[in-house]
N, C-alpha and C positions, 0 to 999 in steps of 0.2 A: 313815648319812646320812639326813637328813630333808629332804623337798622341800616347799616352800610354793608353791602356785600363787596368783598375785595379778594384778591389773591395774595397769599402771604409770600414774601421774599425771605423772611426769617420766621421759622416756626416758633410758636410759643403761645402763652395765654397771658393776657393783660386786661386790666380794667382800670377805670378812672373816669373822672369828669372830662367831657370833651372840651377841648379848647380849639375853636375853629377859626381859621384865617382864610379870607378870600384871596389874600396875596401871598406870594412866595416868602420864605424866611431864609435869611442868611445867618447861619450860626456863627460864622467868623465876623465879629464886629456887631452882630445884631442881637446876640444872646450873651449875657454875662456869665462866664463859666464858673464864677465863684458864688453866684446867687440863684441862677436859673431865670433871672428876669429878662424879658425881651426889652432891649434898650435901643433898638433902631428907631431913630426919630421919625415920627409920622406914620409908623407902621400901625395898622388897626389894632394890634395886640400890644402895643407899647405899654410897658408897666405890668403886664401879666406875667405870671410865673409858670414855667413849663414843668416843674417838678411834679412827678406823679400823675400828670395829665395824659389823656389820649390826644396827642397833638395832630390835628387834621389841617393840612395845608396843601395847595396844589402841587408844589415842587420846591426844591431848594434853589438858592441863587448864591452867587459869589464864589469864593474860593473853595477848593477841595480841602483846605486847612480846617474848614468847618467840622470835618469829621473828628479832628483832635479836640475841638470844643465839646462835641457830643461825648467823646471818651472821658474828658475831664468831668463833665456833668455826671456821668455814670459813676466815676470814682468817688465823687462827693455825695452820691445818692440824690442828685438833683435832676436827673434825666427824666424825660417823659417816660411814662410806662409803656407807651406805644406811639408809633408815628404812622399816619395814614396819608398817602399822597395820591393825587390823580395821575401823576407821571413819575415813574421811577427813573432816576438818573444818577450818575456817579457822584454828584456833589453830596447827596444825603446817603 
């Protein structure tokens, strides 16, 4: 078992299998909001599903519209159970 210590930006409790990416993720165009699949070509997690996972990635990239994709994933119950980033920024 590996333990990651972090500060919370949004309080809560979550658990799930860790899905770890060494590269940033773009939710706008990189994650399918209807399935939760990572569809960005060449991304290390291409083809993986974020639903119910603890998604660990360095930071977000791309447009702030990605937050709407996260919202749609949540409405469809396909969102990650938690997201852990090395850098917090406005995109995520």
